[in-house]
N, CA, C and O of each residue as an XYZ file, in Angstrom:
948
protein
N      19.641     14.478     42.845
C      19.422     16.329     42.341
C      20.765     16.698     41.414
O      20.698     17.372     40.386
N      22.003     16.131     41.966
C      22.861     16.454     41.080
C      22.737     16.422     39.714
O      22.019     15.540     39.244
N      23.435     17.413     38.766
C      23.049     17.881     37.414
C      24.096     16.254     36.730
O      25.108     15.723     37.187
N      23.213     15.904     35.459
C      23.800     14.883     35.005
C      25.243     15.149     34.949
O      25.721     16.153     35.478
N      25.993     14.231     34.287
C      27.444     14.391     33.384
C      26.905     15.105     31.941
O      25.890     14.790     31.320
N      27.688     15.947     31.666
C      27.419     16.667     30.387
C      28.379     16.364     29.590
O      29.318     15.810     30.162
N      28.547     16.580     28.025
C      29.589     16.079     27.423
C      30.326     17.507     26.819
O      31.440     17.518     26.294
N      29.496     18.645     27.005
C      29.795     19.824     26.391
C      29.138     20.953     27.406
O      28.032     20.802     27.926
N      29.963     22.080     27.606
C      29.117     23.000     28.193
C      30.081     24.361     27.060
O      31.281     24.622     26.980
N      29.365     24.705     26.643
C      29.085     26.121     25.679
C      28.053     26.867     25.558
O      26.937     26.571     25.984
N      28.420     28.153     24.818
C      27.574     28.997     25.192
C      27.453     29.286     23.658
O      28.252     28.883     22.813
N      26.015     30.262     23.351
C      25.772     30.149     21.804
C      27.001     30.582     20.757
O      26.771     30.229     19.600
N      28.121     31.204     20.936
C      29.387     31.631     20.145
C      30.353     30.183     20.164
O      31.369     30.092     19.475
N      29.894     29.147     21.009
C      30.913     27.444     20.631
C      31.909     28.063     21.759
O      32.879     27.311     21.855
N      32.017     29.263     22.720
C      33.163     29.195     23.026
C      33.105     28.392     24.758
O      32.015     28.414     25.331
N      33.902     27.957     25.226
C      33.583     26.972     26.362
C      33.218     27.836     27.661
O      33.901     28.815     27.962
N      31.741     27.297     28.673
C      31.686     28.670     29.925
C      32.404     28.043     30.519
O      32.412     26.847     30.227
N      33.306     28.490     31.575
C      34.048     28.350     32.811
C      33.418     28.629     33.781
O      34.062     28.171     34.725
N      32.336     29.217     34.228
C      31.986     28.542     35.070
C      30.230     28.889     35.153
O      29.646     29.926     35.468
N      29.790     27.754     34.791
C      28.209     28.109     34.086
C      26.958     27.836     35.388
O      25.793     27.445     35.326
N      27.739     28.202     36.398
C      26.663     28.182     37.466
C      26.759     29.320     38.212
O      26.397     29.298     39.389
N      27.354     30.685     37.518
C      27.643     32.211     37.980
C      27.175     32.541     36.439
O      26.388     33.428     36.771
N      27.050     32.503     34.918
C      26.810     32.866     34.115
C      25.397     32.853     33.316
O      24.747     31.816     33.189
N      25.014     34.010     32.829
C      23.944     33.552     31.939
C      24.454     33.361     31.132
O      25.534     33.892     30.875
N      23.582     32.110     30.055
C      23.871     31.364     28.872
C      23.880     32.369     27.690
O      24.874     32.251     26.974
N      23.094     33.225     27.363
C      23.110     33.950     26.654
C      22.929     35.422     27.119
O      22.889     35.945     28.233
N      22.809     36.027     25.489
C      22.733     37.575     26.050
C      21.115     37.726     25.120
O      21.301     38.305     24.049
N      20.005     37.419     25.294
C      19.186     37.446     24.086
C      18.716     38.498     23.903
O      18.713     39.424     24.714
N      18.155     38.502     22.579
C      17.650     39.985     22.315
C      15.705     39.805     22.881
O      15.019     40.726     23.324
N      15.386     38.771     22.727
C      14.218     38.054     22.940
C      14.156     36.753     23.628
O      14.739     35.696     23.385
N      13.129     37.151     24.742
C      12.872     35.756     25.900
C      11.548     35.343     25.549
O      10.670     35.747     26.311
N      11.124     34.510     24.405
C       9.644     34.382     24.374
C       9.261     32.845     25.192
O       9.824     31.787     24.913
N       8.210     32.997     26.221
C       7.648     32.111     26.871
C       5.835     31.466     25.753
O       5.135     31.956     24.867
N       5.854     30.179     26.558
C       4.494     29.476     26.064
C       3.517     29.388     27.065
O       3.801     29.310     28.260
N       2.549     29.396     26.688
C       1.689     29.319     28.095
C       0.861     27.646     27.833
O       0.880     27.027     26.769
N       0.411     27.350     28.685
C      -0.602     26.062     28.283
C      -0.574     25.191     27.782
O      -1.548     24.568     27.360
N       1.047     24.782     27.648
C       1.369     23.835     26.463
C       1.321     22.551     26.804
O       1.603     21.730     25.931
N       0.974     22.112     28.078
C       0.840     20.781     28.683
C      -0.754     20.805     29.095
O      -1.280     21.765     29.658
N      -1.497     19.490     28.691
C      -3.060     19.821     28.660
C      -3.446     19.500     30.647
O      -4.191     20.178     31.354
N      -2.584     18.199     31.076
C      -3.353     18.707     32.577
C      -2.656     20.372     33.277
O      -3.079     20.338     34.433
N      -2.253     21.038     33.203
C      -1.571     22.192     33.502
C      -2.621     23.201     33.395
O      -3.140     23.947     34.225
N      -2.878     22.925     31.505
C      -4.655     23.357     31.291
C      -5.637     23.266     31.803
O      -6.463     24.159     31.615
N      -5.938     22.211     32.615
C      -6.712     21.764     32.849
C      -6.814     21.790     34.424
O      -7.855     21.565     35.041
N      -5.377     22.150     35.092
C      -5.499     22.658     36.688
C      -5.885     23.948     36.286
O      -5.913     24.638     37.305
N      -6.131     24.476     35.505
C      -6.695     26.332     35.632
C      -8.047     26.479     35.180
O      -8.604     27.539     34.894
N      -8.641     25.039     35.132
C      -9.535     25.194     34.596
C      -9.993     25.428     32.863
O     -11.203     25.442     32.637
N      -8.936     25.623     31.556
C      -9.248     25.957     31.026
C      -8.741     24.993     29.915
O      -7.820     24.209     30.144
N      -9.470     25.081     28.495
C      -9.496     24.350     27.484
C      -7.892     24.480     27.039
O      -7.192     25.458     27.302
N      -7.531     23.502     26.437
C      -6.459     23.363     25.651
C      -6.652     24.348     24.495
O      -7.665     24.512     23.814
N      -5.221     25.101     24.400
C      -5.673     26.200     23.220
C      -4.905     25.267     21.892
O      -4.250     24.228     21.810
N      -5.543     26.564     20.730
C      -5.616     26.096     19.689
C      -4.350     26.161     18.599
O      -4.050     25.484     17.616
N      -3.688     27.455     19.351
C      -2.672     27.809     18.834
C      -1.794     28.570     19.951
O      -2.206     29.431     20.727
N      -0.295     27.976     19.838
C       0.543     28.156     20.891
C       0.720     29.419     21.354
O       1.305     30.268     20.682
N       0.048     29.739     22.988
C      -0.154     30.945     23.886
C       1.518     31.714     24.053
O       2.406     31.157     24.699
N       1.704     32.983     23.387
C       2.678     33.470     23.752
C       2.805     34.446     24.193
O       2.349     35.437     23.621
N       3.643     34.561     25.682
C       4.141     35.939     25.665
C       5.846     36.250     26.050
O       6.601     35.296     25.858
N       6.400     37.423     26.530
C       7.637     37.684     26.752
C       7.915     37.661     28.192
O       7.163     37.572     29.162
N       9.035     37.752     28.096
C       9.976     38.450     29.278
C      11.345     39.198     28.891
O      12.226     38.739     28.164
N      11.333     40.896     29.761
C      12.145     41.107     29.144
C      14.019     41.053     29.751
O      14.311     40.532     30.827
N      14.840     41.550     29.021
C      16.051     40.504     29.470
C      16.616     40.568     31.240
O      17.320     39.704     31.762
N      16.213     41.521     31.764
C      16.484     41.693     33.140
C      15.943     40.328     33.832
O      16.476     40.048     34.905
N      15.027     39.520     33.382
C      14.489     38.542     34.165
C      15.247     37.363     34.466
O      15.175     36.667     35.479
N      16.165     37.190     33.216
C      17.796     36.041     33.227
C      18.044     36.014     34.502
O      17.996     36.931     35.322
N      18.247     35.185     34.598
C      19.614     34.934     36.228
C      20.048     33.682     35.903
O      19.291     32.856     35.394
N      21.177     33.464     36.145
C      21.708     31.807     36.036
C      21.733     30.780     37.646
O      21.511     30.904     38.850
N      22.042     30.053     36.920
C      22.189     28.870     37.804
C      22.448     29.490     39.226
O      22.754     30.680     39.300
N      22.359     28.885     40.109
C      22.787     29.161     41.710
C      22.664     30.346     42.145
O      23.284     30.444     43.204
N      22.086     31.456     41.803
C      21.852     32.435     41.877
C      20.444     33.075     42.641
O      19.438     32.392     42.836
N      20.538     34.095     42.917
C      19.290     34.239     44.085
C      18.151     34.767     43.354
O      18.377     35.843     42.801
N      16.430     34.058     43.142
C      15.019     34.872     42.481
C      14.722     35.912     43.597
O      14.024     35.511     44.529
N      15.138     37.121     43.622
C      14.646     38.328     44.992
C      13.662     38.838     44.261
O      13.689     38.982     43.039
N      12.525     39.202     45.202
C      11.313     39.899     45.182
C      11.077     40.859     46.178
O      11.455     40.586     47.318
N      10.488     41.997     45.949
C       9.740     42.816     46.682
C       8.740     41.978     47.517
O       8.425     40.897     47.018
N       8.111     42.358     48.885
C       6.910     41.792     49.860
C       6.165     42.364     49.314
O       5.169     42.193     50.018
N       5.803     43.116     48.322
C       4.358     43.231     47.738
C       3.352     42.165     47.593
O       2.185     42.500     47.792
N       3.595     40.946     47.283
C       3.039     39.654     47.373
C       3.034     38.771     47.557
O       4.196     38.473     47.278
N       2.516     37.796     47.910
C       3.092     36.224     48.436
C       2.277     35.052     47.416
O       2.029     33.945     47.894
N       1.873     35.392     45.941
C       1.640     34.679     45.375
C       2.701     33.970     43.972
O       2.321     33.771     42.818
N       3.874     33.745     44.464
C       4.795     33.564     43.477
C       5.147     32.229     43.212
O       5.454     31.574     44.208
N       5.195     31.454     41.740
C       4.922     30.243     42.072
C       6.231     29.998     40.797
O       6.847     30.778     40.071
N       6.254     28.086     41.045
C       7.512     27.929     39.957
C       6.941     27.135     38.889
O       5.934     26.459     39.099
N       7.548     27.169     37.687
C       7.381     26.625     36.474
C       8.433     26.072     35.907
O       9.066     26.766     35.111
N       8.888     24.644     36.190
C       9.856     24.188     35.438
C       9.809     23.862     33.561
O       9.165     22.943     33.056
N      10.479     24.657     32.950
C      10.584     24.578     31.478
C      12.030     23.802     30.485
O      13.223     24.088     30.591
N      11.502     22.960     29.724
C      12.845     22.962     28.692
C      12.541     24.302     27.921
O      11.451     24.595     27.429
N      13.937     25.234     27.894
C      14.173     26.304     26.795
C      14.909     25.820     25.792
O      15.903     25.107     25.930
N      14.524     26.128     24.954
C      15.110     26.401     23.307
C      16.090     27.386     22.928
O      15.706     28.478     22.511
N      17.377     27.102     23.036
C      18.356     28.371     22.567
C      18.483     28.681     21.132
O      19.051     27.741     20.578
N      18.266     29.358     20.541
C      18.339     29.777     19.268
C      19.313     30.082     18.800
O      19.805     31.180     19.061
N      20.093     28.922     17.686
C      21.391     29.504     16.885
C      21.387     29.791     15.472
O      22.361     29.625     14.738
N      20.126     30.279     15.072
C      20.633     30.893     13.432
C      19.615     31.710     13.499
O      18.540     31.213     13.833
N      19.666     32.983     13.241
C      18.734     34.081     12.641
C      17.582     33.467     11.837
O      17.864     32.466     11.178
N      16.241     33.955     11.795
C      15.339     33.179     11.606
C      14.057     34.258     11.371
O      13.700     35.059     12.234
N      13.350     34.106      9.857
C      12.177     34.560     10.363
C      10.878     33.865      9.313
O      11.225     33.670      8.148
N       9.569     33.532      9.648
C       8.763     33.198      8.998
C       9.545     31.697      8.944
O       9.635     31.265      7.795
N      10.009     31.001      9.785
C      10.910     29.650      9.121
C       9.498     28.761      9.240
O       8.566     28.769     10.044
N       9.835     27.914      7.920
C       8.913     26.871      8.122
C       9.505     25.661      8.771
O      10.710     25.419      8.843
N       8.384     24.816      9.306
C       8.451     24.000     10.716
C       9.309     23.182     10.224
O      10.061     22.936     11.168
N       9.824     22.335      8.888
C      10.719     21.219      8.467
C      11.822     21.874      8.568
O      12.899     21.281      8.512
N      11.749     23.073      8.718
C      13.468     23.796      9.003
C      13.515     24.280      9.967
O      14.309     25.220      9.934
N      12.836     24.080     11.352
C      12.864     24.533     12.470
C      14.341     24.091     13.443
O      15.166     24.803     14.016
N      14.225     22.756     13.326
C      15.425     22.648     13.972
C      16.979     22.821     13.385
O      18.030     22.509     13.944
N      16.804     23.328     12.279
C      18.361     24.173     12.002
C      18.324     25.335     12.270
O      18.775     26.047     11.373
N      17.915     25.924     13.280
C      17.907     27.198     13.973
C      17.837     26.855     15.333
O      17.572     27.755     16.130
N      18.049     25.585     15.784
C      18.241     25.284     17.253
C      19.802     25.337     17.565
O      20.389     24.405     17.017
N      20.549     26.100     18.230
C      21.822     25.833     19.046
C      22.014     25.034     20.095
O      23.174     24.739     20.381
N      20.631     24.386     21.089
C      20.202     23.594     22.057
C      19.755     24.103     22.765
O      19.378     25.266     22.617
N      19.590     23.268     24.065
C      18.615     23.102     25.182
C      18.848     23.547     26.226
O      20.025     23.900     26.156
N      18.319     23.859     27.580
C      18.647     24.333     28.896
C      17.324     23.945     29.463
O      16.342     23.477     28.886
N      17.568     24.336     31.118
C      16.495     24.532     31.809
C      15.923     25.669     32.632
O      16.536     26.197     33.559
N      14.471     26.076     32.155
C      13.800     27.441     32.848
C      12.998     26.786     33.606
O      12.574     25.632     33.675
N      12.829     28.112     34.366
C      12.349     27.960     35.816
C      11.121     29.751     35.223
O      11.576     30.847     35.553
N      10.148     29.718     34.661
C       8.956     30.322     34.395
C       8.425     31.695     35.938
O       7.397     32.372     35.956
N       9.281     31.684     36.753
C       8.616     32.193     37.950
C       7.425     33.041     37.539
O       7.318     33.681     36.493
N       6.349     32.920     38.750
C       5.410     33.538     38.105
C       4.529     34.259     39.533
O       4.392     33.615     40.573
N       4.179     35.169     39.421
C       3.127     35.939     40.265
C       1.795     36.248     39.937
O       1.223     37.208     39.421
N       1.311     34.615     40.610
C      -0.041     34.351     40.099
C      -0.576     35.656     40.107
O      -0.777     36.129     38.988
N      -0.988     36.680     41.519
C      -2.133     37.725     41.666
C      -1.685     38.788     40.554
O      -2.606     39.448     40.072
N      -0.801     38.959     40.233
C      -0.312     40.191     39.058
C      -0.498     39.733     37.780
O      -0.735     40.588     36.926
N      -0.420     38.065     37.302
C      -0.608     37.553     35.912
C      -2.476     37.673     36.182
O      -2.954     38.305     35.241
N      -3.425     37.289     37.067
C      -4.603     37.121     36.595
C      -5.027     38.452     36.888
O      -6.225     38.379     37.164
N      -4.671     39.509     36.954
C      -5.333     40.820     37.415
C      -6.121     41.309     36.193
O      -7.128     42.010     36.288
N      -5.493     40.814     34.835
C      -6.159     41.691     33.853
C      -5.926     40.479     32.929
O      -5.356     39.454     33.302
N      -6.464     40.705     31.571
C      -6.351     39.365     30.600
C      -4.888     39.476     30.228
O      -4.475     38.340     29.997
N      -3.881     40.436     30.067
C      -2.289     40.465     29.562
C      -1.580     39.595     30.783
O      -1.946     39.862     31.928
N      -0.880     38.874     30.644
C      -0.133     38.470     31.889
C       1.279     39.019     31.747
O       2.230     38.242     31.660
N       1.439     40.339     31.720
C       2.986     40.942     31.385
C       3.653     41.127     32.704
O       4.706     40.520     32.900
N       3.027     42.103     33.879
C       3.348     41.882     34.846
C       3.414     40.839     35.929
O       4.101     41.015     36.935
N       2.598     39.596     35.696
C       2.931     38.654     36.739
C       3.782     37.919     35.916
O       3.423     36.747     36.027
N       5.054     38.027     34.877
C       5.809     37.173     34.324
C       6.967     37.744     34.204
O       8.050     37.209     34.440
N       6.788     38.816     33.846
C       8.273     39.657     32.928
C       9.150     40.461     34.008
O      10.062     41.197     33.633
N       8.756     40.246     35.705
C       9.269     41.311     36.496
C      10.988     40.806     36.283
O      11.156     39.672     35.836
N      11.908     41.434     36.521
C      13.142     41.184     37.299
C      13.144     39.626     38.033
O      12.298     39.179     38.807
N      14.316     38.997     37.549
C      14.814     37.720     38.214
C      13.850     36.797     38.432
O      13.804     35.937     39.312
N      12.700     37.158     37.132
C      11.726     35.812     36.938
C      12.116     34.772     36.193
O      11.381     33.792     36.312
N      13.381     34.604     35.177
C      13.725     33.515     34.448
C      14.911     33.040     34.749
O      15.843     33.440     34.050
N      15.221     32.014     35.917
C      16.183     31.768     35.849
C      16.083     30.684     34.835
O      15.121     30.074     34.367
N      17.669     30.617     34.592
C      17.780     29.503     32.877
C      19.309     29.010     33.279
O      20.142     29.717     33.846
N      19.473     27.773     32.900
C      20.514     26.895     33.663
C      20.725     25.773     32.904
O      20.335     25.648     31.744
N      21.648     24.530     33.859
C      22.844     25.187     34.601
C      23.628     25.436     33.062
O      24.648     26.121     32.980
N      23.158     24.946     32.185
C      24.175     25.204     30.922
C      23.282     24.781     29.942
O      22.072     24.560     29.990
N      24.580     24.663     28.517
C      23.181     24.581     27.185
C      23.884     22.980     26.428
O      24.981     22.750     25.919
N      23.057     22.387     26.586
C      23.438     20.914     25.957
C      22.995     21.107     24.273
O      21.870     21.442     23.901
N      24.022     20.845     23.480
C      23.674     21.228     22.086
C      22.784     20.682     21.207
O      22.523     19.616     21.765
N      22.178     20.710     20.247
C      21.165     19.840     19.706
C      21.586     18.823     19.237
O      20.745     17.954     19.464
N      22.749     18.258     18.489
C      23.059     17.006     18.321
C      23.273     16.115     19.530
O      23.490     14.911     19.391
N      23.210     16.718     20.740
C      22.882     15.808     21.681
C      21.745     15.427     22.295
O      21.602     14.331     22.838
N      20.743     16.469     22.223
C      19.489     16.025     22.715
C      18.314     16.001     22.131
O      17.806     16.974     21.573
N      17.739     14.719     22.242
C      15.986     14.533     22.005
C      15.356     15.629     22.638
O      15.911     15.932     23.694
N      14.566     16.187     22.397
C      13.221     17.128     23.436
C      12.147     16.555     23.298
O      11.158     16.886     23.950
N      12.144     15.730     22.551
C      10.360     14.693     22.403
C      10.005     14.015     23.567
O       8.801     13.806     23.716
N      11.194     13.408     24.898
C      10.645     12.533     25.780
C      11.774     12.406     26.503
O      12.530     11.442     26.627
N      11.807     13.666     27.043
C      12.666     13.754     28.673
C      11.401     13.999     29.613
O      10.268     14.436     29.411
N      12.160     13.478     30.845
C      11.430     14.123     32.078
C      11.728     15.432     32.436
O      12.500     16.183     31.841
N      10.849     15.756     33.796
C      10.780     17.513     34.131
C      10.400     17.503     35.057
O       9.223     17.161     35.173
N      10.988     17.783     35.970
C      10.888     17.788     37.908
C      11.230     18.561     38.411
O      12.412     18.890     38.320
N      10.220     19.316     39.299
C      10.691     20.109     40.009
C      10.384     20.338     41.847
O       9.235     20.435     42.277
N      11.459     20.388     42.640
C      11.633     20.088     43.363
C      11.605     21.449     44.654
O      12.375     22.352     44.326
N      11.022     21.663     45.726
C      11.123     22.577     46.277
C      11.596     22.175     47.426
O      11.033     21.191     47.904
N      12.469     22.641     48.021
C      12.850     22.247     49.648
C      13.208     20.436     49.528
O      13.465     19.850     50.580
N      13.200     19.722     48.328
C      13.837     18.544     48.070
C      12.270     17.879     48.040
O      12.069     16.739     47.621
N      11.437     18.565     48.432
C      10.353     18.039     47.814
C       9.452     17.638     46.378
O       9.077     18.619     45.737
N       9.133     16.476     45.908
C       9.007     16.719     44.669
C       7.839     17.171     44.359
O       6.897     16.735     45.021
N       7.544     18.230     43.202
C       6.383     19.309     43.196
C       5.765     19.005     42.073
O       4.565     18.741     41.990
N       6.751     19.036     40.941
C       6.156     18.517     39.271
C       6.719     17.535     38.753
O       7.853     17.238     39.130
N       6.149     16.883     37.886
C       6.859     15.340     37.495
C       6.100     15.502     36.378
O       4.884     15.363     36.512
N       6.631     15.816     35.096
C       5.972     16.109     33.782
C       7.034     15.038     32.843
O       7.870     14.219     33.222
N       6.602     15.437     31.512
C       7.617     14.346     30.539
C       7.471     15.903     29.336
O       6.752     16.866     29.602
N       8.342     15.786     28.045
C       8.461     16.852     27.305
C       7.270     16.380     26.216
O       6.529     17.064     25.509
N       7.387     15.041     26.364
C       5.972     14.300     25.112
C       5.086     14.553     25.392
O       4.217     14.169     24.610
N       4.640     15.249     26.487
C       3.354     15.960     26.897
C       3.001     16.907     26.019
O       1.832     17.217     25.788
N       4.037     17.431     25.467
C       3.747     18.796     24.931
C       2.570     19.255     23.722
O       2.548     18.618     22.668
N       1.807     20.154     23.902
C       0.750     20.064     22.378
C       1.640     20.233     21.536
O       1.827     19.422     20.629
N       2.579     21.682     21.743
C       2.966     22.054     20.709
C       4.239     21.614     20.861
O       4.746     21.614     21.982
N       4.983     21.144     19.666
C       6.580     20.624     19.985
C       7.472     21.323     19.503
O       7.162     21.824     18.421
N       8.822     21.645     20.011
C       9.641     22.632     19.373
C       9.426     23.157     18.361
O       9.256     24.357     18.145
N       9.415     21.984     17.407
C       9.247     22.832     15.585
C       7.711     23.335     15.307
O       7.548     23.907     14.229
N       6.829     23.220     15.963
C       5.592     23.823     16.357
C       5.875     25.147     16.759
O       5.295     25.903     15.980
N       6.322     25.594     17.372
C       6.657     26.871     18.469
C       7.474     27.768     17.649
O       7.231     28.951     17.410
N       8.522     27.039     17.223
C       9.337     27.741     16.532
C       9.130     28.731     15.293
O       9.517     29.876     15.062
N       8.180     27.595     14.440
C       7.725     28.104     13.487
C       6.709     29.068     13.688
O       6.703     30.090     13.003
N       5.852     28.857     14.550
C       4.564     29.561     14.886
C       5.288     30.856     15.101
O       4.877     31.783     14.402
N       6.310     31.126     15.945
C       6.606     32.396     16.958
C       7.118     33.018     15.919
O       6.636     34.119     15.653
N       8.494     32.354     14.853
C       9.030     33.103     13.950
C       7.792     33.839     12.837
O       8.085     34.833     12.173
N       6.519     33.242     12.767
C       5.932     33.890     11.859
C       5.487     35.400     11.959
O       5.054     36.094     11.039
N       5.692     35.763     13.296
C       5.289     36.964     13.816
C       6.540     37.785     14.825
O       6.461     39.000     15.005
N       7.628     36.990     15.413
C       8.767     37.826     15.435
C       9.868     37.156     15.172
O      10.076     36.041     15.649
N      10.950     37.961     14.132
C      11.715     36.973     14.040
C      13.162     37.142     15.390
O      13.508     37.953     16.248
N      13.595     35.849     14.861
C      14.414     35.103     16.264
C      15.813     35.459     15.649
O      16.205     35.489     14.482
N      16.584     35.785     17.155
C      17.738     35.814     16.604
C      18.833     34.734     17.449
O      18.581     34.283     18.566
N      19.832     34.493     16.827
C      21.013     33.710     17.464
C      21.065     34.278     19.170
O      21.425     35.372     19.604
N      20.672     33.338     19.731
C      21.016     34.050     21.156
C      19.712     33.944     22.125
O      19.599     33.695     23.325
N      18.690     34.266     21.003
C      17.211     34.061     21.885
C      16.883     32.886     22.303
O      17.307     31.815     21.868
N      15.639     33.170     23.694
C      15.326     31.950     24.102
C      13.884     31.295     24.386
O      13.165     32.134     24.928
N      13.423     30.426     24.251
C      11.955     29.989     24.348
C      11.915     29.264     25.174
O      12.687     28.306     25.167
N      10.808     29.488     26.406
C      10.217     28.784     27.146
C       9.144     27.768     27.045
O       8.111     28.362     27.353
N       8.853     26.454     26.749
C       8.075     25.645     25.858
C       6.936     25.478     26.644
O       5.858     25.052     26.231
N       7.265     25.915     28.101
C       5.402     25.701     28.820
C       5.837     24.712     30.251
O       7.003     24.321     30.305
N       5.251     24.480     30.940
C       4.921     24.049     31.861
C       4.131     22.649     32.167
O       2.925     22.821     31.991
N       4.456     21.277     32.584
C       3.840     20.523     32.887
C       2.737     20.929     34.257
O       2.913     22.009     34.820
N       1.604     19.985     34.737
C       1.042     20.141     36.088
C       1.714     20.091     37.222
O       2.706     19.362     37.237
N       1.342     20.868     38.490
C       1.881     20.274     39.434
C       2.272     21.983     40.399
O       2.658     22.101     41.562
N       1.979     23.105     39.350
C       2.451     24.459     39.943
C       1.445     24.666     41.567
O       0.431     24.090     41.962
N       2.201     25.620     42.106
C       1.401     25.302     43.271
C       0.186     26.076     43.482
O      -0.396     25.905     44.552
N      -0.466     27.200     42.329
C      -1.671     27.738     42.363
C      -2.549     26.872     41.732
O      -3.723     27.241     41.697
N      -2.136     25.326     40.996
C      -3.531     24.382     40.874
C      -3.338     23.650     41.895
O      -4.382     23.342     42.470
N      -2.175     23.161     42.445
C      -1.829     21.777     43.578
C      -2.615     22.638     44.716
O      -3.349     21.896     45.368
N      -2.667     24.023     45.146
C      -3.104     24.542     46.369
C      -1.720     23.683     47.720
O      -1.985     23.289     48.856
N      -0.178     23.644     46.929
C       0.691     23.082     47.827
C       1.426     24.166     48.828
O       2.139     23.905     49.796
N       1.122     25.199     48.420
C       1.810     26.904     48.975
C       2.679     27.626     48.164
O       3.455     26.950     47.489
N       2.738     28.884     48.062
C       3.137     29.856     47.141
C       4.946     29.582     47.346
O       5.133     28.717     48.202
N       5.537     29.832     47.075
C       6.773     30.255     47.606
C       7.283     30.847     48.765
O       6.813     31.984     48.810
N       7.919     30.668     49.604
C       8.359     31.428     50.683
C       9.805     31.651     50.635
O      10.501     31.045     49.820
N      10.220     32.370     51.349
C      11.600     32.811     51.807
C      12.450     32.233     52.390
O      12.353     31.794     53.536
N      13.408     32.158     51.656
C      14.407     31.077     52.348
C      13.989     29.559     51.231
O      14.633     28.521     51.388
N      13.134     29.628     50.417
C      12.989     28.064     49.671
C      13.948     27.707     48.630
O      14.525     28.652     48.092
N      14.224     26.543     48.247
C      15.329     25.939     47.540
C      14.296     25.422     46.276
O      13.339     24.661     46.418
N      14.700     25.972     45.159
C      14.074     25.303     44.089
C      15.152     24.983     43.350
O      16.183     25.653     43.279
N      14.804     23.403     42.490
C      15.285     22.474     41.871
C      14.514     22.071     40.868
O      13.527     21.446     41.257
N      14.637     22.247     39.315
C      14.264     22.430     38.177
C      15.057     21.366     37.590
O      16.241     21.698     37.636
N      14.880     20.083     36.992
C      15.636     19.299     36.412
C      14.727     18.846     35.122
O      13.511     18.801     34.932
N      16.057     18.483     34.199
C      15.230     18.018     32.899
C      16.651     17.137     32.610
O      17.809     17.555     32.626
N      15.993     15.341     32.258
C      16.761     14.299     32.060
C      17.463     15.464     30.932
O      17.228     16.548     30.398
N      18.898     13.942     31.039
C      19.637     14.567     29.901
C      20.680     16.345     29.647
O      21.573     16.709     28.881
N      19.815     17.055     30.891
C      20.776     18.669     30.991
C      21.355     18.973     32.041
O      22.422     19.561     32.221
N      20.232     18.337     33.111
C      20.834     18.548     34.610
C      19.783     18.906     36.002
O      18.901     18.145     36.398
N      20.118     20.230     36.602
C      19.802     20.598     37.489
C      19.807     21.961     37.531
O      20.921     22.431     37.761
N      18.667     22.980     37.342
C      18.761     24.576     37.521
C      18.338     24.604     39.318
O      17.381     23.900     39.641
N      18.885     25.219     40.164
C      19.059     25.714     41.255
C      19.213     27.214     41.481
O      20.129     27.957     41.129
N      18.131     27.467     42.129
C      17.870     28.747     42.686
C      17.072     28.982     44.416
O      16.141     28.323     44.881
N      17.538     29.696     44.822
C      16.369     29.873     46.140
C      15.909     31.330     45.876
O      16.484     32.253     45.300
N      14.891     31.266     46.377
C      13.428     32.243     46.419
C      14.439     33.402     47.759
O      15.399     32.992     48.412
N      14.069     34.299     47.811
C      14.496     35.456     48.945
C      13.509     36.659     48.646
O      13.284     37.210     47.569
N      12.918     36.942     50.063
C      11.665     38.174     49.758
C      13.195     39.472     50.223
O      13.951     39.542     51.192
N      13.062     40.187     49.111
C      13.405     41.257     49.793
C      13.120     42.272     51.077
O      12.115     42.970     50.944
N      13.838     42.432     52.241
C      13.867     43.112     53.409
C      13.582     44.499     53.648
O      14.420     44.865     54.471
N      12.543     45.822     53.236
C      12.298     46.750     53.023
C      12.618     47.353     54.325
O      12.451     48.559     54.503
């Protein structure tokens, strides 16, 4: 589960990243996320595939880098992992046509949309279950768009070395250009913004494999990018 050898390690401004394991890759104005974008994941929650991309957001304090700690307060025990391909926006745009969408992509990274399931489903709005601090690990680097084809890449999650998710980006109902075109119709995209594109089946909530526990080690792996590693810790009050 070691990161693959990468040809380019750059931040959004094209500058070398000296220590990609401990630095956030961008300073986004927006972190946009897509829900239910893999059919089997939606089915695992007994939902029909959506007609349009289901969008929600995270805040800037959700973003943490590779090799850092996902720390939470012990008010809940339903924390779940979601490995996702992350789009890194490299060019500002609003109402971007689908055939121009890839012109706005700087590159791609690995994300983990860590979710508090109980809070997510307390109401019809997911915000409190998705946007809390440390809920958006992202890394280990950005692979530039010219070196990465997002249409057919394996995507896996390991918890303490045990495989939990095993999917492929080719399963996404809404592809990268669909998501950018739809999201930018309503939300202006800025250089450095991040879009989490959804997760495949295999999360703890749907598979009943057990929610994250104090000290768990999570490895989110995407072919062609590498491994995002974070540990999960419950803050002792």
